Rosetta silent file (secondary structure, phi, psi, omega in degrees, C-alpha in Angstrom):
SEQUENCE: MKTAIFEVEDWEADTFSALDSEGHDVECVPVPLTAENASEFADAQVISTFIYSSLDADVLAQLPNLKFIATRSTGFDHIDQPHCEERGLMVSNVPSYGENTVAEHTFGLLLNISHRLTEAVDRTRKGDFSPKGLQGFDLRGKTLGVVGTGTIGQYVIGIARGFQMSVVAFDVKPQPELAESLGFRYADLDELLAAADIVTLHVPANPHTHHLIGKAQFDQMKDGVVLINTSRGSIIDVDALIKALAEGKVAAAGLDVLPEEPTLREEAELLRSVYRKRHNLDTLLADHVLLRLRNVIITPHSAFNTREAVQRILDTTVDNIAHFAAGDPQNVVMGNPG
SCORE:     score description
SCORE:     0.000 S_00000001
   1 L     0.000  122.040 -178.184  -14.182   60.635   27.334 S_00000001
   2 E   -70.888  119.602 -173.336  -14.566   56.855   27.461 S_00000001
   3 E  -127.920  124.644  179.491  -17.893   56.136   29.165 S_00000001
   4 E  -113.841  122.873 -179.123  -19.299   52.696   30.009 S_00000001
   5 E  -110.940  118.963 -174.442  -22.980   52.419   30.950 S_00000001
   6 E  -102.312  157.959  177.844  -23.959   49.105   32.528 S_00000001
   7 L    60.928   45.865 -176.351  -27.301   47.298   32.887 S_00000001
   8 L  -100.415  123.823  172.306  -28.778   49.110   29.907 S_00000001
   9 L   -82.717  159.263 -174.841  -31.953   47.849   28.284 S_00000001
  10 H   -54.558  -44.033 -175.683  -32.429   48.432   24.560 S_00000001
  11 H   -69.561  -20.733 -179.019  -35.002   51.199   25.029 S_00000001
  12 H   -80.416  -22.361 -173.129  -32.710   53.051   27.458 S_00000001
  13 H   -61.709  -32.159 -179.486  -29.788   53.285   25.029 S_00000001
  14 H   -59.967  -37.959  179.869  -31.384   56.142   23.071 S_00000001
  15 H   -63.875  -42.423 -178.137  -31.212   58.417   26.114 S_00000001
  16 H   -73.322  -19.833  179.959  -27.494   57.769   26.597 S_00000001
  17 H   -64.324  -19.485  177.529  -26.780   58.342   22.887 S_00000001
  18 H   -61.358  -24.737 -179.536  -27.202   62.071   23.582 S_00000001
  19 H   -72.170  -22.995 -178.857  -23.755   61.957   25.220 S_00000001
  20 H   -59.603  -37.074 -178.057  -22.088   60.989   21.917 S_00000001
  21 H   -75.119   -7.904 -179.119  -22.606   64.494   20.576 S_00000001
  22 H  -106.437   19.140  174.222  -20.868   65.936   23.636 S_00000001
  23 L    90.741   10.819  178.102  -17.554   64.190   23.032 S_00000001
  24 L   -93.910  141.292  170.967  -18.177   60.982   24.938 S_00000001
  25 E   -97.934   95.076 -169.430  -17.284   57.582   23.557 S_00000001
  26 E   -95.532  130.498  172.385  -20.273   55.752   25.006 S_00000001
  27 E  -120.127  118.322  177.216  -20.554   51.995   25.321 S_00000001
  28 E   -94.053  125.456 -174.254  -23.871   50.635   26.560 S_00000001
  29 E  -116.162  126.249 -176.460  -23.502   47.253   28.225 S_00000001
  30 L   -74.021  -19.366 -175.048  -26.572   45.100   28.942 S_00000001
  31 L  -101.176  162.554  176.698  -24.981   43.193   31.838 S_00000001
  32 L   -68.800  160.326  170.667  -23.881   44.386   35.301 S_00000001
  33 L   -81.326  126.897 -177.843  -20.329   45.403   36.141 S_00000001
  34 L  -136.840  171.983  176.338  -18.705   42.576   38.119 S_00000001
  35 L   -62.488  -27.468 -177.195  -15.300   41.413   39.265 S_00000001
  36 L   -77.797  -29.338 -177.166  -15.332   38.969   36.355 S_00000001
  37 L  -112.834   -2.857 -173.949  -15.834   41.526   33.558 S_00000001
  38 H   -58.039  -37.136 -176.908  -14.366   44.729   35.032 S_00000001
  39 H   -63.264  -21.461  178.559  -10.980   44.292   33.329 S_00000001
  40 H   -69.939  -14.470 -176.455  -12.710   44.546   29.936 S_00000001
  41 H  -120.147   32.988 -175.610  -13.464   48.196   30.721 S_00000001
  42 L   -63.075  -21.782 -179.005  -10.075   49.235   32.054 S_00000001
  43 L   -88.353   -1.249 -176.907  -10.001   52.259   29.743 S_00000001
  44 L   -68.784  130.773  174.557  -13.278   53.687   31.089 S_00000001
  45 L   -96.088  -25.815  178.657  -13.021   57.166   32.592 S_00000001
  46 E  -131.713  136.173  172.648  -16.698   57.328   33.466 S_00000001
  47 E  -129.836  151.830  172.344  -19.013   54.497   34.472 S_00000001
  48 E  -133.880  129.489 -178.176  -22.704   54.392   35.267 S_00000001
  49 E  -129.555  162.267  178.275  -24.316   51.446   37.014 S_00000001
  50 L  -109.065 -137.872 -167.627  -27.723   50.513   38.312 S_00000001
  51 L   -94.232   -8.797 -175.864  -28.695   48.224   41.187 S_00000001
  52 L  -102.744  -11.431 -177.452  -27.114   44.903   40.194 S_00000001
  53 L   -76.529  154.477  176.662  -23.503   45.960   39.601 S_00000001
  54 L  -101.271  127.504 -179.869  -20.722   45.471   42.119 S_00000001
  55 E  -125.348   45.721  176.598  -18.747   48.574   43.037 S_00000001
  56 L   -88.175  179.198 -173.564  -16.439   47.218   45.714 S_00000001
  57 H   -62.403  -37.769 -179.186  -12.703   47.800   45.864 S_00000001
  58 H   -61.626  -39.578  178.846  -11.814   44.685   43.835 S_00000001
  59 H   -71.748  -49.038 -176.604  -13.959   45.865   40.931 S_00000001
  60 H   -64.400  -30.681  179.319  -12.915   49.513   41.065 S_00000001
  61 L   -65.237  -21.548  179.306   -9.229   48.567   41.244 S_00000001
  62 L   -85.372    4.321 -179.748   -9.586   47.029   37.777 S_00000001
  63 L  -119.643   72.998 -171.672  -10.572   50.431   36.376 S_00000001
  64 L   -65.761  -22.321 -178.145   -7.290   52.412   36.581 S_00000001
  65 L   -95.227    2.252 -174.401   -8.496   55.279   34.362 S_00000001
  66 L   -66.013  136.268  176.961  -11.748   55.833   36.217 S_00000001
  67 L  -123.149  -27.559 -169.772  -12.554   59.381   37.314 S_00000001
  68 E  -147.133  136.404  176.015  -16.305   59.494   37.803 S_00000001
  69 E  -118.636  124.490  175.702  -19.145   57.178   38.853 S_00000001
  70 E  -110.228   93.693  179.621  -22.743   58.092   38.031 S_00000001
  71 E   -76.853  135.123 -179.865  -24.872   55.716   40.057 S_00000001
  72 L   -90.861   56.001 -179.180  -28.429   55.426   38.777 S_00000001
  73 L  -156.018  164.167  173.250  -29.820   55.346   42.296 S_00000001
  74 L   -82.075  -46.758  178.560  -30.393   57.641   45.238 S_00000001
  75 L   -72.473  149.318  179.069  -28.557   55.425   47.711 S_00000001
  76 L  -134.450   20.885  179.017  -24.810   54.995   47.361 S_00000001
  77 L   -70.005  -11.328  179.166  -24.054   52.567   50.194 S_00000001
  78 L   -85.125   -2.262 -178.616  -23.170   49.940   47.545 S_00000001
  79 E  -103.557  134.329 -178.201  -20.082   51.933   46.497 S_00000001
  80 L   -71.539   98.201 -174.898  -16.789   51.464   48.352 S_00000001
  81 H   -66.604  -44.996  178.394  -16.375   54.941   49.808 S_00000001
  82 H   -56.989  -40.182  179.061  -12.868   54.499   51.308 S_00000001
  83 H   -63.844  -43.925  179.365  -11.582   53.291   47.943 S_00000001
  84 H   -63.088  -41.087  179.622  -13.153   56.248   46.148 S_00000001
  85 H   -65.746  -40.248 -179.399  -11.732   58.695   48.669 S_00000001
  86 H   -62.862  -37.669 -176.861   -8.263   57.169   48.404 S_00000001
  87 H   -93.454   -6.631 -178.172   -8.272   57.505   44.621 S_00000001
  88 L    73.398   28.321  178.928  -10.089   60.829   44.486 S_00000001
  89 L   -78.339  141.744  177.616  -13.000   59.397   42.525 S_00000001
  90 E  -101.546  142.878 -179.944  -16.125   61.500   42.292 S_00000001
  91 E  -129.823  131.559  171.605  -19.589   59.971   42.619 S_00000001
  92 E  -118.450  150.863  179.444  -22.939   61.523   41.718 S_00000001
  93 L  -120.797 -174.875  174.000  -26.357   60.053   42.413 S_00000001
  94 L  -110.805   98.024 -169.564  -29.960   60.618   41.363 S_00000001
  95 L   -66.630  -26.383  178.742  -31.371   62.428   44.402 S_00000001
  96 L  -153.131  140.793  178.329  -34.998   62.126   43.398 S_00000001
  97 L  -163.854  -26.863 -172.037  -36.909   60.256   40.741 S_00000001
  98 L  -139.808   39.295 -178.500  -39.555   58.006   42.245 S_00000001
  99 H   -58.270  -51.935  178.976  -41.030   59.520   45.373 S_00000001
 100 H   -68.880  -32.992 -177.098  -44.608   58.882   44.291 S_00000001
 101 H   -63.313  -49.320 -179.420  -43.584   55.632   42.570 S_00000001
 102 H   -68.174  -37.046  177.607  -42.164   54.021   45.707 S_00000001
 103 H   -62.963  -41.185  177.768  -45.033   55.354   47.804 S_00000001
 104 H   -63.105  -40.846  178.357  -47.526   53.768   45.411 S_00000001
 105 H   -64.473  -37.902  176.829  -45.659   50.453   45.641 S_00000001
 106 H   -54.097  -47.073  179.766  -45.752   50.712   49.429 S_00000001
 107 H   -75.562  -24.168  172.015  -49.529   50.778   49.282 S_00000001
 108 H   -61.565  -45.355  176.585  -49.524   48.075   46.646 S_00000001
 109 H   -62.992  -44.609 -176.869  -47.844   45.780   49.170 S_00000001
 110 H   -65.672  -43.264  178.913  -50.152   46.918   51.954 S_00000001
 111 H   -67.061  -33.887  175.312  -53.333   46.440   49.924 S_00000001
 112 H   -60.061  -41.649  179.184  -52.108   43.021   48.837 S_00000001
 113 H   -71.832  -48.120 -173.309  -51.819   42.085   52.496 S_00000001
 114 H   -66.663  -27.477  178.689  -55.000   43.779   53.706 S_00000001
 115 L  -111.479    7.449  175.435  -57.128   42.136   50.989 S_00000001
 116 L    50.756   47.406 -172.001  -55.076   38.902   50.720 S_00000001
 117 H   -67.381  -42.100 -179.523  -54.840   39.430   46.988 S_00000001
 118 H   -60.186  -46.003  178.885  -52.063   36.950   46.211 S_00000001
 119 H   -63.404  -41.119 -178.268  -53.919   34.140   47.946 S_00000001
 120 H   -65.020  -43.583  179.475  -57.191   35.128   46.300 S_00000001
 121 H   -65.170  -45.986  179.161  -55.699   35.225   42.802 S_00000001
 122 H   -58.299  -40.818 -177.457  -53.884   31.911   43.284 S_00000001
 123 H   -66.581  -47.259 -176.857  -57.103   30.307   44.497 S_00000001
 124 H   -68.733  -30.317  175.962  -59.310   31.505   41.646 S_00000001
 125 H   -63.498  -23.967  177.476  -56.731   30.467   39.042 S_00000001
 126 L   -89.849    3.956  178.576  -57.206   26.951   40.362 S_00000001
 127 L    85.882   11.551 -179.405  -60.953   27.261   39.861 S_00000001
 128 L  -103.230  112.713 -176.621  -61.768   27.713   43.543 S_00000001
 129 L  -104.517   18.857  178.849  -64.056   30.712   44.084 S_00000001
 130 L   -76.886  133.189  176.876  -64.630   30.213   47.819 S_00000001
 131 L   -85.080    1.052 -176.038  -63.907   33.311   49.942 S_00000001
 132 L   -60.013  130.791  178.540  -63.317   31.168   53.012 S_00000001
 133 L    81.386    5.286 -177.754  -60.091   32.125   54.802 S_00000001
 134 L  -108.701   13.253 -177.767  -59.582   35.260   52.720 S_00000001
 135 L   -65.471  130.394 -179.565  -60.987   37.813   55.137 S_00000001
 136 L  -108.563 -146.207  179.673  -58.827   40.926   55.257 S_00000001
 137 L  -149.950  152.422  177.646  -59.012   44.244   57.077 S_00000001
 138 L   -73.604  148.493  168.705  -59.850   47.880   56.341 S_00000001
 139 L   -86.027  -32.512  179.634  -57.169   50.532   56.118 S_00000001
 140 L   -56.678  129.513  178.344  -59.660   53.226   57.083 S_00000001
 141 L    87.506  -10.638  178.214  -59.287   54.061   60.772 S_00000001
 142 L   -80.190  157.310  176.819  -55.985   52.245   61.179 S_00000001
 143 E   -98.970  120.914  177.752  -52.867   54.004   62.497 S_00000001
 144 E   -98.741  124.839  174.828  -49.961   54.063   60.063 S_00000001
 145 E   -97.787  114.894 -177.053  -46.501   54.567   61.542 S_00000001
 146 E  -105.026  114.175  179.998  -44.200   56.212   58.993 S_00000001
 147 E   -97.070  102.536 -176.811  -40.502   55.989   59.839 S_00000001
 148 L   106.951  113.631 -177.753  -38.819   58.713   57.820 S_00000001
 149 L  -113.825   42.258  169.064  -40.602   61.778   56.452 S_00000001
 150 L   -73.178 -161.370 -173.760  -38.433   62.570   53.463 S_00000001
 151 H   -63.324  -40.405  178.995  -40.029   62.941   50.062 S_00000001
 152 H   -67.158  -46.079  178.136  -41.138   59.304   49.798 S_00000001
 153 H   -57.221  -37.186  179.277  -42.484   59.305   53.341 S_00000001
 154 H   -65.709  -40.623  176.524  -44.440   62.462   52.570 S_00000001
 155 H   -64.775  -39.458  177.696  -46.112   60.836   49.559 S_00000001
 156 H   -59.865  -44.395  179.435  -46.933   57.801   51.706 S_00000001
 157 H   -61.826  -41.880  178.871  -48.573   60.059   54.278 S_00000001
 158 H   -60.955  -42.160  178.128  -50.601   61.780   51.565 S_00000001
 159 H   -66.294  -42.989 -179.683  -51.912   58.454   50.273 S_00000001
 160 H   -59.951  -40.488  179.276  -52.656   57.262   53.815 S_00000001
 161 H   -65.664  -32.213  175.213  -54.713   60.353   54.527 S_00000001
 162 H   -64.838  -30.094  175.367  -56.684   59.602   51.360 S_00000001
 163 L   -84.386    4.349 -178.807  -57.526   56.206   52.869 S_00000001
 164 L    61.248   41.354  173.985  -58.648   58.041   56.031 S_00000001
 165 L   -93.304  152.300  168.469  -55.884   56.525   58.125 S_00000001
 166 E   -84.746  142.082 -176.885  -54.356   58.205   61.165 S_00000001
 167 E  -125.479  128.025  170.283  -50.652   58.827   60.709 S_00000001
 168 E  -120.094  137.092 -172.502  -47.903   59.044   63.314 S_00000001
 169 E  -132.132  154.484  174.441  -44.372   59.634   62.060 S_00000001
 170 E  -126.499  138.681  173.154  -40.788   59.626   63.268 S_00000001
 171 L  -154.884  146.110  179.609  -37.868   61.525   61.785 S_00000001
 172 L   -68.555  -19.199  176.708  -34.550   62.657   63.185 S_00000001
 173 L  -128.474   80.713 -178.493  -35.373   66.130   61.829 S_00000001
 174 L   -60.208  148.676  177.646  -39.092   66.736   62.432 S_00000001
 175 L  -123.302   90.953 -175.827  -40.837   69.366   60.311 S_00000001
 176 H   -54.927  -37.684 -179.683  -43.783   70.741   62.327 S_00000001
 177 H   -66.110  -32.946  177.060  -45.117   72.748   59.388 S_00000001
 178 H   -67.457  -43.020  178.950  -45.180   69.570   57.289 S_00000001
 179 H   -60.159  -39.591 -179.272  -47.130   67.722   59.978 S_00000001
 180 H   -68.573  -41.964 -175.839  -49.684   70.514   60.063 S_00000001
 181 H   -72.961  -32.979 -177.775  -50.117   70.688   56.287 S_00000001
 182 H   -96.044  -10.971  175.486  -50.376   66.905   55.756 S_00000001
 183 L    79.051   47.374  174.538  -52.382   66.142   58.875 S_00000001
 184 L  -137.307  175.022  177.570  -50.145   63.851   60.918 S_00000001
 185 E  -126.979  148.953  175.194  -48.236   64.033   64.171 S_00000001
 186 E   -88.963  149.689  174.947  -44.624   63.364   65.063 S_00000001
 187 L  -149.512  164.579  173.266  -43.605   61.044   67.886 S_00000001
 188 L   -72.985  166.492 -172.434  -40.420   59.384   69.037 S_00000001
 189 H   -62.471  -40.126 -179.611  -39.751   55.952   67.587 S_00000001
 190 H   -60.149  -43.688 -179.431  -40.793   54.056   70.716 S_00000001
 191 H   -66.678  -41.155  178.649  -44.184   55.778   70.794 S_00000001
 192 H   -58.972  -48.275 -177.259  -44.722   55.207   67.074 S_00000001
 193 H   -61.783  -35.068 -179.766  -43.981   51.491   67.359 S_00000001
 194 H   -74.773  -26.647 -173.059  -46.415   51.127   70.253 S_00000001
 195 H   -94.321  -25.967 -167.727  -49.209   53.038   68.506 S_00000001
 196 L   -80.633  138.931  168.734  -49.058   51.813   64.908 S_00000001
 197 L   -82.805  -29.888  179.159  -51.198   49.093   63.356 S_00000001
 198 E  -135.011  133.497  177.877  -48.929   49.222   60.322 S_00000001
 199 E  -115.991  128.867  178.106  -45.280   50.325   60.271 S_00000001
 200 E  -126.354  137.555 -170.633  -43.656   51.434   57.004 S_00000001
 201 E  -107.453  129.911 -178.151  -39.958   52.277   56.633 S_00000001
 202 L  -143.421   58.782 -179.596  -38.579   55.114   54.497 S_00000001
 203 L  -125.883  155.501  178.447  -35.033   55.817   55.711 S_00000001
 204 L   -76.661  162.200  175.059  -31.638   55.513   53.980 S_00000001
 205 L   -85.820  121.409  174.807  -29.135   52.783   54.729 S_00000001
 206 L  -158.591  175.000 -178.246  -26.288   54.049   56.897 S_00000001
 207 L   -57.651  -28.174 -178.358  -24.598   53.034   60.166 S_00000001
 208 L   -76.327  -25.698 -177.197  -27.323   54.780   62.179 S_00000001
 209 L  -104.262   -1.034  178.329  -30.169   52.865   60.523 S_00000001
 210 L   -61.789  123.842 -177.529  -28.554   49.418   60.344 S_00000001
 211 L    53.841   38.873  175.818  -30.967   47.029   62.110 S_00000001
 212 L   -57.069  -33.857  177.361  -33.063   49.997   63.173 S_00000001
 213 E  -110.086  106.415  179.996  -35.875   47.475   63.553 S_00000001
 214 L  -133.832 -159.379 -174.849  -34.757   44.498   65.645 S_00000001
 215 H   -56.457  -46.396 -177.905  -35.944   42.413   68.574 S_00000001
 216 H   -61.091  -37.889 -178.938  -36.323   45.327   70.971 S_00000001
 217 H   -73.232  -39.426  176.881  -38.395   47.246   68.445 S_00000001
 218 H   -62.579  -37.042  179.094  -40.615   44.264   67.610 S_00000001
 219 H   -61.689  -29.114 -178.985  -41.247   43.805   71.328 S_00000001
 220 H   -80.455  -17.431 -174.465  -42.606   47.358   71.454 S_00000001
 221 L   -78.028  161.249  173.541  -45.056   46.840   68.584 S_00000001
 222 L   -64.164  149.899  170.856  -48.700   45.821   68.826 S_00000001
 223 L   -65.868  133.015  179.270  -49.496   42.152   68.483 S_00000001
 224 L    83.973   16.959  179.368  -50.522   41.507   64.883 S_00000001
 225 E   -65.692  154.393  172.936  -48.750   44.537   63.424 S_00000001
 226 E  -108.698  135.918 -177.589  -48.060   44.713   59.674 S_00000001
 227 E  -118.298  131.429  178.007  -44.571   45.737   58.535 S_00000001
 228 E  -122.711  133.707  177.313  -43.721   47.275   55.140 S_00000001
 229 E  -136.913  111.618  173.876  -40.183   47.960   53.927 S_00000001
 230 L  -118.553   19.942 -177.210  -39.405   49.600   50.583 S_00000001
 231 L   -97.497  -88.647  177.603  -36.191   51.308   51.757 S_00000001
 232 L  -141.037  147.193 -176.195  -33.174   49.028   52.280 S_00000001
 233 H   -64.256  -30.390 -175.924  -32.915   45.467   53.551 S_00000001
 234 H   -71.250  -10.044 -179.696  -30.340   46.274   56.211 S_00000001
 235 H   -67.022  -28.522 -176.929  -32.852   48.421   58.106 S_00000001
 236 E  -110.313  136.296  169.560  -34.471   45.252   59.515 S_00000001
 237 L   -78.018  105.699 -172.006  -32.812   42.454   61.470 S_00000001
 238 H   -68.489  -29.244  175.435  -34.282   39.580   59.453 S_00000001
 239 H   -62.870  -43.586  178.262  -33.628   36.999   62.177 S_00000001
 240 H   -66.286  -35.580  178.367  -35.691   39.090   64.584 S_00000001
 241 H   -65.016  -44.334  178.893  -38.377   39.514   61.904 S_00000001
 242 H   -60.067  -42.117  178.766  -38.667   35.762   61.369 S_00000001
 243 H   -64.236  -42.543  179.820  -39.043   35.242   65.101 S_00000001
 244 H   -64.837  -36.904  176.353  -41.685   37.988   65.321 S_00000001
 245 H   -66.887  -42.988 -178.538  -43.595   36.405   62.427 S_00000001
 246 H   -64.641  -33.836 -177.750  -43.415   32.957   64.004 S_00000001
 247 H   -87.732   -5.963 -179.266  -44.739   34.262   67.320 S_00000001
 248 L    84.256    0.075  175.035  -47.550   36.279   65.714 S_00000001
 249 L   -59.042  -45.195  173.597  -46.169   39.614   66.866 S_00000001
 250 E  -103.105  119.200 -178.480  -45.995   40.534   63.168 S_00000001
 251 E   -75.611  -34.930 -177.758  -49.071   39.302   61.313 S_00000001
 252 E  -161.965  157.198  177.962  -47.664   39.987   57.860 S_00000001
 253 E  -137.384  141.226  172.904  -44.825   41.748   56.096 S_00000001
 254 E  -118.659  116.791 -171.532  -44.497   43.355   52.674 S_00000001
 255 E  -126.189  129.398  172.116  -40.878   43.686   51.589 S_00000001
 256 L  -102.693   -4.943 -175.870  -39.333   45.115   48.442 S_00000001
 257 L  -140.699  149.030  176.160  -35.800   44.748   49.804 S_00000001
 258 L  -136.848  152.435 -177.264  -33.734   42.098   51.606 S_00000001
 259 L   -58.898  -39.829 -176.378  -30.253   42.339   53.157 S_00000001
 260 L  -109.556   34.244 -174.954  -28.682   39.760   50.833 S_00000001
 261 H   -63.252  -33.341  177.984  -30.794   40.416   47.761 S_00000001
 262 H   -60.484  -37.070  179.200  -27.855   40.734   45.315 S_00000001
 263 H   -73.009  -37.095  177.934  -26.828   37.169   46.157 S_00000001
 264 H   -63.867  -32.878 -179.741  -30.397   35.923   45.990 S_00000001
 265 H   -66.138  -33.193 -176.474  -30.689   37.398   42.502 S_00000001
 266 L  -128.357   94.498 -173.663  -27.777   35.351   41.268 S_00000001
 267 L   -62.506  -20.383  177.192  -27.564   31.978   42.979 S_00000001
 268 H   -62.549  -23.692  178.815  -24.192   31.347   41.405 S_00000001
 269 H   -69.633  -19.001 -175.227  -22.825   33.880   43.861 S_00000001
 270 H   -59.434  -47.621 -178.621  -23.707   31.584   46.746 S_00000001
 271 H   -63.918  -41.900  179.222  -20.746   29.291   46.263 S_00000001
 272 H   -63.850  -34.064 -178.254  -18.372   32.195   45.854 S_00000001
 273 H   -66.151  -30.231  179.544  -19.711   33.789   49.009 S_00000001
 274 H   -63.871  -40.363 -176.296  -18.753   30.750   51.042 S_00000001
 275 H   -84.743  -38.495 -177.765  -15.124   31.104   50.071 S_00000001
 276 H   -83.416  -18.462  179.522  -14.824   34.860   49.895 S_00000001
 277 L    55.756   38.752  178.020  -16.930   35.382   53.018 S_00000001
 278 L   -90.478  -14.645 -177.199  -18.330   38.591   51.586 S_00000001
 279 L  -120.583  148.775  177.328  -21.879   37.729   52.455 S_00000001
 280 L   -82.810  106.118 -174.273  -23.492   36.857   55.739 S_00000001
 281 H   -69.090  -29.487  175.992  -24.700   33.301   55.134 S_00000001
 282 H   -63.303  -43.539  178.688  -26.935   33.359   58.212 S_00000001
 283 H   -67.304  -38.248  177.371  -28.706   36.405   56.823 S_00000001
 284 H   -60.532  -43.085  177.853  -28.874   34.799   53.386 S_00000001
 285 H   -63.379  -40.611  178.567  -30.566   31.767   54.898 S_00000001
 286 H   -62.675  -39.463  176.638  -33.011   34.027   56.744 S_00000001
 287 H   -58.803  -43.047  179.235  -33.847   35.740   53.465 S_00000001
 288 H   -63.855  -37.333  177.334  -34.669   32.351   51.947 S_00000001
 289 H   -62.361  -44.953  179.743  -36.923   31.550   54.900 S_00000001
 290 H   -59.736  -38.206 -178.575  -38.818   34.823   54.386 S_00000001
 291 H   -60.595  -23.288 -173.848  -39.328   34.003   50.706 S_00000001
 292 L  -104.299   -0.498  179.304  -41.268   30.893   51.682 S_00000001
 293 L   -82.952  132.666 -175.357  -43.541   32.292   54.389 S_00000001
 294 L   -70.533  -23.861  179.898  -47.163   32.653   53.273 S_00000001
 295 L   -96.530   19.007  175.863  -47.718   35.805   55.318 S_00000001
 296 E  -124.084  127.564  175.809  -44.753   37.574   53.725 S_00000001
 297 E  -109.064  124.845 -178.342  -44.962   39.262   50.324 S_00000001
 298 E  -124.254  130.138  172.815  -41.638   40.011   48.669 S_00000001
 299 L  -113.231  155.290 -168.518  -41.043   41.932   45.457 S_00000001
 300 L   -85.253   59.195 -179.041  -37.601   42.072   43.758 S_00000001
 301 L    52.887   50.345 -174.722  -36.544   45.619   44.647 S_00000001
 302 L  -116.215   12.624 -177.622  -38.963   46.875   42.019 S_00000001
 303 L   -60.029  -30.175 -177.743  -40.762   49.674   43.875 S_00000001
 304 L   -80.277  -13.704 -157.573  -39.034   52.258   41.670 S_00000001
 305 L   -86.901   73.571  165.679  -39.746   50.437   38.418 S_00000001
 306 L  -116.454  157.874 -178.959  -42.206   52.436   36.368 S_00000001
 307 H   -58.150  -40.854 -177.540  -41.437   53.735   32.900 S_00000001
 308 H   -66.294  -44.594 -177.836  -41.738   57.330   34.098 S_00000001
 309 H   -66.782  -41.608  179.556  -39.442   56.908   37.104 S_00000001
 310 H   -64.875  -37.109  176.976  -36.773   55.052   35.136 S_00000001
 311 H   -64.237  -37.769  176.039  -36.816   57.769   32.478 S_00000001
 312 H   -63.241  -38.184  176.503  -36.245   60.366   35.195 S_00000001
 313 H   -61.288  -47.484 -178.280  -33.268   58.304   36.382 S_00000001
 314 H   -61.599  -46.454 -177.563  -31.821   58.163   32.870 S_00000001
 315 H   -62.046  -43.285  179.935  -32.268   61.891   32.228 S_00000001
 316 H   -66.568  -38.448 -179.695  -30.626   62.875   35.516 S_00000001
 317 H   -64.861  -42.792  176.528  -27.745   60.456   34.932 S_00000001
 318 H   -60.279  -43.242  177.535  -27.046   61.903   31.479 S_00000001
 319 H   -62.810  -40.757  179.096  -27.057   65.384   33.017 S_00000001
 320 H   -60.259  -43.732 -178.782  -24.705   64.231   35.791 S_00000001
 321 H   -68.191  -43.223 -179.492  -22.208   62.868   33.268 S_00000001
 322 H   -64.025  -41.043  179.041  -22.444   65.926   31.024 S_00000001
 323 H   -67.201  -38.311  176.936  -21.953   68.320   33.950 S_00000001
 324 H   -62.026  -46.853 -178.804  -18.936   66.360   35.196 S_00000001
 325 H   -62.534  -30.556 -179.908  -17.328   66.480   31.754 S_00000001
 326 L   -84.062    0.759  179.808  -17.965   70.228   31.600 S_00000001
 327 L    79.921   17.523 -178.740  -16.219   70.756   34.936 S_00000001
 328 L  -131.088   64.756 -173.462  -19.436   71.618   36.723 S_00000001
 329 L   -62.931  146.522  179.695  -20.368   68.423   38.613 S_00000001
 330 L  -130.360  161.072  178.883  -23.828   68.140   40.179 S_00000001
 331 L    54.263   40.049 -176.077  -25.519   65.824   42.666 S_00000001
 332 E   -79.776  128.908  177.839  -22.117   64.925   44.113 S_00000001
 333 E  -117.113  -14.152  172.580  -22.204   62.514   47.063 S_00000001
 334 E  -143.333  145.401 -179.418  -18.499   61.548   47.140 S_00000001
 335 L    94.411  167.579 -176.297  -15.451   63.505   46.100 S_00000001
 336 L  -103.097  108.575 -179.770  -14.728   67.204   46.081 S_00000001
 337 L   -65.914  -14.547  178.283  -16.746   69.100   43.448 S_00000001
 338 L   -80.270    0.000    0.000  -14.385   72.002   43.868 S_00000001
């Protein structure tokens, strides 16, 4: 079975080589799958991509022999679902791999903000050891609002309790036994936003969560709130966030994701986006504004990126491909496994 694995680093190739012994003709490709190179892989029956590849209809249409997509991510909103359904393509994901990893990054962003670490490091590198203007704030005693109590949210709550923070959480499917065991309470979203000193987001991207945090939600928050987002960029209305930052409603933000981050990663896409109108240029401009604000810390969608978590992604992806080839697909998120 012809299998093309994209965005593969040298050290990752050894894991995928295990598929060769199972009858796969595996090609590891270091670059992302794009509209420009997709035709080179027209014979691929199986593809696996990471976070930089494009899986829209134009790309998938150039892969006429494709049967299976193994995305190396939990989210699959980057894959054109109508196209896959029309062609009967099956898609599997990696349902879990970095719950603790992303939770740790969440607190990395928060501690950076609370102790003004970026500013402090920049200052001392210039030979200035004055602490003036670097005063931060304690996490102990603060109220953390956790939006989404899935596995990542649960790890975040566990870390927060270790810092002796109070935790209030919102989820569309509350788990009272979980609240009791971890020592937090559930509330509706409006109450959480009004109570929290820090709000952290841990929900998937879907039509229900698009712009879940916008002007109305910022208006409900405390003045000087801190916002953390390690989920998906589309969860926040970035125009509303910029306004909230400018007015002081939000004192600081730590973001690992932005709505137009794929375009920001590759500036050459900017010109193409103007003509193809595939990207929201207003949102792209807002992303650029956020990148330049001193009270905003942005990391490049790297919350997942530890050696251990990436290895878990690779192992699950190899299993997904092997199970599909054996007629026993697992972790299916699109297509009929029957």
